[in-house]
C-alpha positions, 0 to 999 in steps of 0.5 A: 715327228716327220715331214709327212706329219707337217705336211698333213697338218698344213694341208688340213689347215689349208682346207679345214676339211679332212677329205679335201686335204687327203685328196691333195696329199694323195692318201685316204682320209683315215690315214690322214686322220690317224696321222693328225691324231698321232701328231697331237698325242706326240705334242700333247695338245689339240691342233684342230677343233673337229665338229660335225660340220667344221674343222677349225685350228686351235690356238696351238694349231695356228702356232704349229702350222705357221712354224710347220710352213717355215720348216717345210719351206726350209726343207724344200730349199735344202733339197733344191740346193743339194741337187743344185750343188750336185750338178755344180750349179751353186758353190765356189770355184778358185781359179789360178792363172798366169798373167797372159791368160787374162787377155786370152782365153779367160774372158771368153771362157768366164763369160760362157761359164757365168752364163751357164752357171751364174750362181757360182762364185768364182775367185781368181789368183794371178800366179806363175805356173809353179806357184799354181801347181803348189796351190793346186796340190794344197787344194787352195786352187781348183784349177789353173791356167798354166804354161806346160810342160809341168815338171815331174811329178806334177805331170802325173798329178794333173791333166792338161786341157790345151786352151790356147796356142799362140806365137811368140812376139818381141817387145821393144821400147817405143824409142828402140832403134828397131821399133819401126820393124814389124818382123825381127830376126832373133839374131837382131837381139843378140846384144840386147839386155833382156827382161824375163821372168824367173825360170823356176816360176815357168820352166816351159815357156822360159826354156822355149825362149832360151832354146830359141835364142841359143839355136836360132840366134846363136846367143845366150839371153843377157838378163838384166831384170826379172819380173813375175807378171807379163804386164810388169815385163812390158812396163819395164821394157817400155821404160827402157830396161831391155827387150823381151820375148812374150806370148802373142796375147801379151801384144794386147797390152798396148798403150804402155810405151812398148811396141811388138813385132813378129819373131823370125824364124817362126817358132812352135807356138807356146801353149796355154793349158788348164791344169785339172787334178786327176782325182777328187774334181768337184761338180763345179770344177767339172762344169768349168772344165767342160765350158773351157773345152767348149769355148776354146776347142784347141785340139791336142797335139801329137 
């Protein structure tokens, strides 16, 4: 039994006329009659009473046609969903992100993606760069917002799409002696305790900040407290545990009892990128990458 047999039975049931049913199906009447007879032989029952002036469904025909309609609807749905999945319009997407990405540029990227692909289920995990790379390798994530550079051999496994470049900011407790300054030279932090994230979780940004302190400030940061997430770092600074240097987007975390100041001298901006596996990218993932590229439009350097 084939789908064409089901379509033939449904068409005859709709019209109760073999000629009109054949016209709807775009075939001649004899092949349609033969198809119905073949179907009845296969089933071992009559589906239609055929008279000289009428065609009627038999009780077996009524049950068969009802189920045939459901089967055809299910087949049409399967066809539609397969094509949608092939275009990346349905499915699931697992996205990793460092904490600061939730402030910028993720909201704009996600808003545009949901507008274009509303039927894709998107799940997020806030994770350090190193953890994201591990999960990307294990296929537990599809893409990840990370802080470059990636350690070897990860740099060969993933393509990086730049999505943001931002300056570094100093974050201080609101009652700090320097809290009223809008600009602070890095040397003014030489004797301060620092709150930082562990190096192994974000080598690129960690080393950028350390190099800045060494070369422009002439000191080694004295770390008294470590935290993984940027919001936690700002909260610990607000509690008086120390000072920190963070990406500019973290400056949106106002109201926690910390203040932010521009850093002097001006440094190269810190980069946020979307890490994408070089091989085996699904249509859903490819669509997300395309949206991120369209929304952020950050040119490559070099």
